[in-house]
C-alpha positions in Angstrom: 0.0 0.0 0.0 1.5 3.3 -1.1 1.8 6.0 1.6 0.7 9.4 0.4 3.3 12.1 1.0 2.1 15.1 3.1 3.7 18.4 1.9 4.2 21.5 4.0 3.2 24.6 2.0 4.1 28.2 2.7 1.4 30.1 4.6 0.8 32.9 2.2 -0.2 32.9 -1.5 2.8 35.0 -2.4 5.1 32.5 -0.6 3.4 29.7 -2.5 4.0 31.5 -5.8 7.7 31.8 -4.9 7.9 28.2 -3.9 6.2 27.1 -7.1 8.7 29.2 -9.0 11.6 27.6 -7.2 10.2 24.1 -8.0 9.7 25.0 -11.6 13.4 26.2 -11.8 14.6 23.0 -10.2 12.6 20.8 -12.5 13.9 22.8 -15.5 17.5 22.2 -14.4 16.8 18.4 -13.9 15.1 18.3 -17.3 18.2 19.8 -18.9 20.3 17.0 -17.3 17.8 14.4 -18.5 18.0 15.8 -22.1 21.8 15.3 -22.0 21.3 11.7 -20.8 18.6 11.1 -23.4 20.8 12.4 -26.2 23.7 10.2 -25.1 21.3 7.2 -24.8 20.0 7.8 -28.3 23.5 8.1 -29.7 24.6 4.9 -28.0 21.6 3.0 -29.3 22.4 4.2 -32.8 26.1 3.2 -32.3 25.1 -0.3 -31.2 22.7 -0.7 -34.2 25.5 0.5 -36.5 28.3 -1.6 -35.0 26.8 -4.9 -34.2 27.2 -7.3 -37.1 24.0 -7.4 -39.1 24.2 -11.1 -39.5 24.9 -11.8 -35.8 21.6 -10.8 -34.1 22.6 -12.5 -30.9 23.7 -9.2 -29.4 26.3 -8.6 -26.7 26.5 -9.1 -23.0 28.3 -7.0 -20.4 28.6 -7.3 -16.6 25.2 -5.6 -16.0 23.1 -6.1 -19.1 22.6 -7.9 -22.4 21.7 -6.0 -25.6 20.1 -7.4 -28.8 19.3 -5.7 -32.0 15.9 -6.8 -33.3 13.4 -5.6 -35.8 9.7 -5.1 -35.2 6.8 -4.2 -37.5 5.6 -0.6 -37.1 2.3 0.6 -38.7 2.1 3.9 -40.4 -0.7 5.6 -42.5 0.1 5.7 -46.2 -3.4 6.8 -47.4 -5.4 8.6 -44.8 -8.5 8.9 -46.9 -8.6 5.2 -47.7 -8.0 4.3 -44.1 -10.7 6.6 -42.8 -13.2 5.2 -45.3 -12.3 1.6 -44.4 -12.6 2.3 -40.7 -16.0 3.8 -41.1 -17.2 1.0 -43.4 -15.9 -1.7 -41.1 -16.8 0.0 -37.8 -13.2 -0.2 -36.8 -12.6 3.1 -35.1 -10.7 1.2 -32.4 -7.6 1.4 -34.6 -7.3 5.1 -33.8 -6.2 6.9 -30.7 -8.5 9.6 -29.5 -6.4 12.7 -29.4 -7.0 16.1 -31.0 -4.5 18.6 -32.3 -5.3 21.8 -30.3 -3.8 24.0 -32.9 -5.8 22.5 -35.8 -9.1 22.6 -33.9 -8.5 26.1 -32.6 -7.6 27.5 -36.0 -10.9 26.0 -37.5 -13.0 27.3 -34.6 -11.4 30.7 -34.8 -12.3 30.8 -38.5 -15.9 29.9 -37.4 -15.7 26.5 -39.0 -17.5 24.2 -36.5 -16.4 20.6 -36.3 -19.1 18.0 -35.4 -18.4 15.8 -32.4 -16.1 18.1 -30.6 -16.9 20.0 -27.4 -15.0 22.1 -24.9 -14.7 22.4 -21.2 -12.9 24.9 -19.0 -9.7 23.3 -17.6 -8.2 24.9 -14.5 -4.6 25.8 -15.1 -1.9 27.8 -13.3 0.1 30.4 -15.2 3.4 31.1 -13.5 5.6 34.1 -14.5 8.7 35.5 -12.9 8.3 38.8 -11.1 10.4 41.4 -12.9 
């Protein structure tokens, strides 16, 4: 059973804003470090793919881990119109993921071009800006 962490927050709204800013800055620094590690990891994966013999798919083993280069089938859309028509005809909407492009929807709505089947709701968000 997971124990929920109890946080101590500053007493005033202004102090909460400052603490939120400090947390944002700390997260930003950590994300920069993560990006460096992600870049190295990506480069190393590409190096392994390029240097392991293509005919020897057994991979390699170290003291901590074993690595294998494998292939897998990835699906991509080559004819969106044909795919959409097929999905409607075969009642196969489950092949799609339900996600909208906010930019594409917003541009159409701003141009007064309604899109059937789409609604809106008011999400509560926090905007945080540094005091100048």
